[in-house]
GUTOR-72646 format. One line per 2 residues: number of its first residue (from 0); their letters; for each residue x, y, z of N, C-alpha, C. Coordinates in Angstrom, 2 decimals. Layout:
REM GUTOR-72646
NUM = a = X:Y:Z:X:Y:Z:X:Y:Z ~ ...
END
This chain:
REM GUTOR-72646
0 = mr = 1.50:13.79:-0.13:1.29:12.35:-0.15:-0.15:12.07:-0.54 ~ -0.36:11.22:-1.50:-1.70:10.90:-1.94:-2.48:10.17:-0.87
2 = gg = -1.83:9.45:-0.02:-2.52:8.66:0.99:-2.91:9.44:2.23 ~ -2.57:10.71:2.29:-2.87:11.47:3.50:-1.97:11.01:4.63
4 = ni = -2.41:11.18:5.86:-1.62:10.75:7.01:-1.90:9.28:7.26 ~ -1.35:8.46:6.41:-1.63:7.03:6.44:-0.93:6.34:7.61
6 = ts = 0.18:6.88:8.05:0.97:6.22:9.08:0.19:5.99:10.36 ~ -0.45:7.00:10.87:-1.11:6.86:12.16:-2.36:6.01:12.09
8 = sl = -3.10:6.07:11.01:-4.38:5.38:10.97:-4.29:3.95:10.46 ~ -3.25:3.61:9.73:-3.19:2.26:9.17:-2.45:1.27:10.05
10 = lv = -1.75:1.72:11.04:-0.99:0.79:11.86:-1.86:0.00:12.83 ~ -2.94:0.58:13.30:-3.76:-0.08:14.30:-5.20:-0.18:13.79
12 = pa = -5.73:-1.40:13.65:-7.12:-1.54:13.22:-8.06:-0.92:14.25 ~ -9.19:-0.41:13.77:-10.19:0.16:14.66:-10.76:-0.92:15.57
14 = eg = -11.23:-0.52:16.74:-11.81:-1.48:17.67:-12.96:-2.21:17.01 ~ -12.97:-3.52:17.14:-14.03:-4.34:16.57:-13.84:-4.66:15.09
16 = ev = -12.81:-4.10:14.46:-12.57:-4.34:13.03:-12.02:-5.75:12.83 ~ -12.50:-6.42:11.82:-12.01:-7.74:11.48:-10.70:-7.57:10.73
18 = vl = -9.68:-8.29:11.13:-8.39:-8.23:10.47:-8.18:-9.51:9.69 ~ -8.01:-9.39:8.37:-7.76:-10.54:7.53:-6.31:-10.98:7.69
20 = qg = -6.07:-12.25:7.46:-4.70:-12.75:7.52:-3.87:-12.01:6.47 ~ -2.77:-11.48:6.88:-1.90:-10.73:5.98:-2.19:-9.24:5.95
22 = ee = -3.27:-8.83:6.60:-3.63:-7.41:6.56:-2.57:-6.54:7.21 ~ -1.94:-7.01:8.26:-0.92:-6.22:8.93:0.23:-5.94:7.98
24 = vv = 0.59:-6.92:7.18:1.68:-6.75:6.22:1.28:-5.73:5.16 ~ 0.05:-5.81:4.68:-0.42:-4.86:3.67:-0.47:-3.46:4.26
26 = ra = -0.94:-3.33:5.49:-0.96:-2.01:6.13:0.45:-1.46:6.26 ~ 1.40:-2.28:6.64:2.79:-1.83:6.76:3.34:-1.44:5.39
28 = ll = 3.02:-2.19:4.37:3.45:-1.88:3.02:2.89:-0.52:2.58 ~ 1.62:-0.27:2.89:1.01:1.01:2.53:1.70:2.17:3.23
30 = va = 2.08:1.98:4.48:2.81:3.02:5.20:4.14:3.30:4.50 ~ 4.84:2.25:4.11:6.13:2.41:3.43:5.95:3.10:2.08
32 = va = 4.97:2.68:1.31:4.73:3.28:0.00:4.38:4.75:0.15 ~ 3.50:5.08:1.08:3.12:6.48:1.29:4.33:7.32:1.69
34 = sl = 5.15:6.80:2.57:6.34:7.53:3.01:7.32:7.73:1.86 ~ 7.51:6.69:1.08:8.42:6.80:-0.06:7.89:7.77:-1.12
36 = ed = 6.58:7.77:-1.32:6.00:8.74:-2.26:6.28:10.16:-1.80 ~ 6.14:10.40:-0.50:6.45:11.73:0.03:7.92:12.09:-0.23
38 = lv = 8.81:11.15:0.00:10.23:11.41:-0.20:10.55:11.67:-1.67 ~ 9.87:10.98:-2.57:10.08:11.21:-4.00:9.73:12.66:-4.34
40 = kv = 8.67:13.17:-3.74:8.19:14.52:-4.05:9.03:15.61:-3.41 ~ 9.47:15.42:-2.18:10.10:16.53:-1.45:11.47:16.20:-0.88
42 = gr = 11.84:14.97:-0.87:13.08:14.59:-0.19:14.31:14.82:-1.03 ~ 15.39:15.07:-0.34:16.65:15.24:-1.06:17.16:13.90:-1.58
44 = ds = 16.64:12.81:-1.02:16.99:11.48:-1.49:15.88:10.90:-2.35 ~ 15.30:11.74:-3.20:14.15:11.30:-3.98:14.50:10.14:-4.91
46 = qm = 15.69:10.11:-5.46:16.06:9.01:-6.34:16.14:7.70:-5.56 ~ 16.64:7.76:-4.34:16.71:6.56:-3.51:15.30:6.07:-3.18
48 = al = 14.39:7.00:-2.88:13.01:6.62:-2.58:12.35:6.02:-3.81 ~ 12.59:6.61:-4.97:12.03:6.07:-6.21:12.57:4.67:-6.48
50 = na = 13.84:4.47:-6.23:14.43:3.14:-6.40:13.78:2.13:-5.45 ~ 13.52:2.55:-4.23:12.87:1.67:-3.26:11.46:1.30:-3.72
52 = le = 10.71:2.27:-4.25:9.37:1.98:-4.78:9.46:1.00:-5.95 ~ 10.45:1.18:-6.79:10.63:0.25:-7.91:10.96:-1.15:-7.42
54 = ei = 11.77:-1.25:-6.37:12.09:-2.57:-5.81:10.85:-3.23:-5.20 ~ 10.03:-2.43:-4.51:8.77:-2.96:-3.96:7.91:-3.48:-5.09
56 = af = 7.78:-2.70:-6.16:6.98:-3.12:-7.31:7.55:-4.40:-7.94 ~ 8.86:-4.47:-8.05:9.49:-5.65:-8.62:9.17:-6.90:-7.80
58 = el = 9.32:-6.78:-6.48:9.05:-7.93:-5.61:7.58:-8.32:-5.64 ~ 6.68:-7.34:-5.59:5.25:-7.64:-5.65:4.87:-8.20:-7.01
60 = gk = 5.59:-7.81:-8.03:5.33:-8.32:-9.38:5.60:-9.81:-9.53 ~ 6.26:-10.39:-8.57:6.54:-11.83:-8.59:5.35:-12.67:-8.13
62 = md = 4.29:-12.00:-7.64:3.12:-12.74:-7.16:2.46:-13.48:-8.32 ~ 2.02:-14.71:-8.04:1.22:-15.40:-9.05:-0.21:-14.86:-9.00
64 = sr = -1.07:-15.31:-9.89:-2.42:-14.75:-9.98:-3.21:-14.94:-8.69 ~ -3.03:-16.08:-8.03:-3.74:-16.32:-6.77:-3.27:-15.35:-5.70
66 = eg = -1.97:-15.15:-5.60:-1.42:-14.21:-4.63:-1.85:-12.78:-4.95 ~ -1.90:-12.45:-6.22:-2.33:-11.12:-6.64:-3.78:-10.86:-6.27
68 = rr = -4.63:-11.86:-6.45:-6.04:-11.73:-6.06:-6.16:-11.55:-4.56 ~ -5.39:-12.29:-3.81:-5.43:-12.19:-2.35:-4.94:-10.81:-1.90
70 = ft = -3.88:-10.32:-2.52:-3.36:-9.00:-2.23:-4.44:-7.94:-2.49 ~ -5.10:-8.05:-3.62:-6.18:-7.11:-3.97:-7.32:-7.20:-2.97
72 = ev = -7.66:-8.41:-2.57:-8.73:-8.61:-1.59:-8.40:-7.91:-0.26 ~ -7.18:-8.07:0.19:-6.78:-7.44:1.45:-6.74:-5.93:1.29
74 = le = -6.23:-5.44:0.15:-6.24:-4.00:-0.10:-7.66:-3.44:-0.05 ~ -8.59:-4.15:-0.67:-9.99:-3.70:-0.66:-10.55:-3.66:0.75
76 = hv = -10.19:-4.64:1.56:-10.65:-4.67:2.95:-10.07:-3.49:3.73 ~ -8.79:-3.22:3.54:-8.16:-2.08:4.21:-8.79:-0.78:3.72
78 = aa = -9.02:-0.68:2.42:-9.63:0.53:1.85:-11.02:0.77:2.42 ~ -11.78:-0.30:2.60:-13.13:-0.16:3.17:-13.07:0.39:4.60
80 = ae = -12.01:0.05:5.32:-11.84:0.54:6.69:-11.25:1.95:6.73 ~ -10.76:2.43:5.60:-10.12:3.75:5.50:-10.78:4.54:4.38
82 = pd = -12.05:4.92:4.51:-12.77:5.57:3.40:-12.12:6.86:2.90 ~ -11.44:7.59:3.76:-10.79:8.82:3.33:-9.60:8.56:2.41
84 = ra = -9.05:7.37:2.48:-7.88:7.00:1.68:-8.17:5.86:0.71 ~ -9.41:5.46:0.61:-9.78:4.27:-0.17:-9.30:4.34:-1.61
86 = vw = -9.51:5.46:-2.26:-9.11:5.59:-3.67:-7.61:5.40:-3.81 ~ -6.84:6.06:-2.94:-5.38:5.91:-3.00:-4.96:4.47:-2.74
88 = ie = -5.54:3.86:-1.71:-5.18:2.48:-1.35:-5.47:1.53:-2.51 ~ -6.64:1.66:-3.10:-7.01:0.76:-4.20:-6.18:1.02:-5.45
90 = dv = -5.57:2.20:-5.56:-4.76:2.55:-6.72:-3.29:2.13:-6.58 ~ -2.90:1.70:-5.40:-1.50:1.35:-5.17:-0.98:0.32:-6.18
92 = ps = -1.70:-0.78:-6.43:-1.16:-1.74:-7.42:-0.93:-1.10:-8.80 ~ -1.88:-0.31:-9.23:-1.74:0.37:-10.53:-0.57:1.36:-10.51
94 = al = -0.45:2.12:-9.43:0.63:3.08:-9.32:2.00:2.39:-9.34 ~ 2.04:1.16:-8.85:3.29:0.40:-8.85:3.47:-0.42:-10.13
96 = gl = 2.49:-0.31:-11.03:2.59:-1.02:-12.31:2.24:-2.49:-12.20 ~ 1.47:-2.86:-11.19:1.10:-4.27:-10.99:-0.22:-4.57:-11.67
98 = ec = -0.38:-5.80:-12.07:-1.65:-6.24:-12.65:-2.23:-7.31:-11.74 ~ -2.81:-6.87:-10.63:-3.44:-7.80:-9.67:-4.90:-7.91:-10.03
100 = t = -5.34:-9.12:-10.33:-6.76:-9.32:-10.66:-7.35:-10.36:-9.77
END
């Protein structure tokens, strides 16, 4: 998994960390994406996991430019709080084929 052990560290913000509105949803999305990426690589249901990633990308692709900017902003905030996974987190939109600016 490119995100490392994202499940345990992304579910609960660090003590004193500022949580942006919507950050919990983005953290949950990152957990799902990381898990699905693992399943694509090693799971016997890799096609199902790939289909799920494509559906996530499709739904996120419906964001308008304002929503896309907000999504990117929250991803950047989460990435700053997760320096070991920052590159992977910031690459998620690109990996899903999204153009969030």
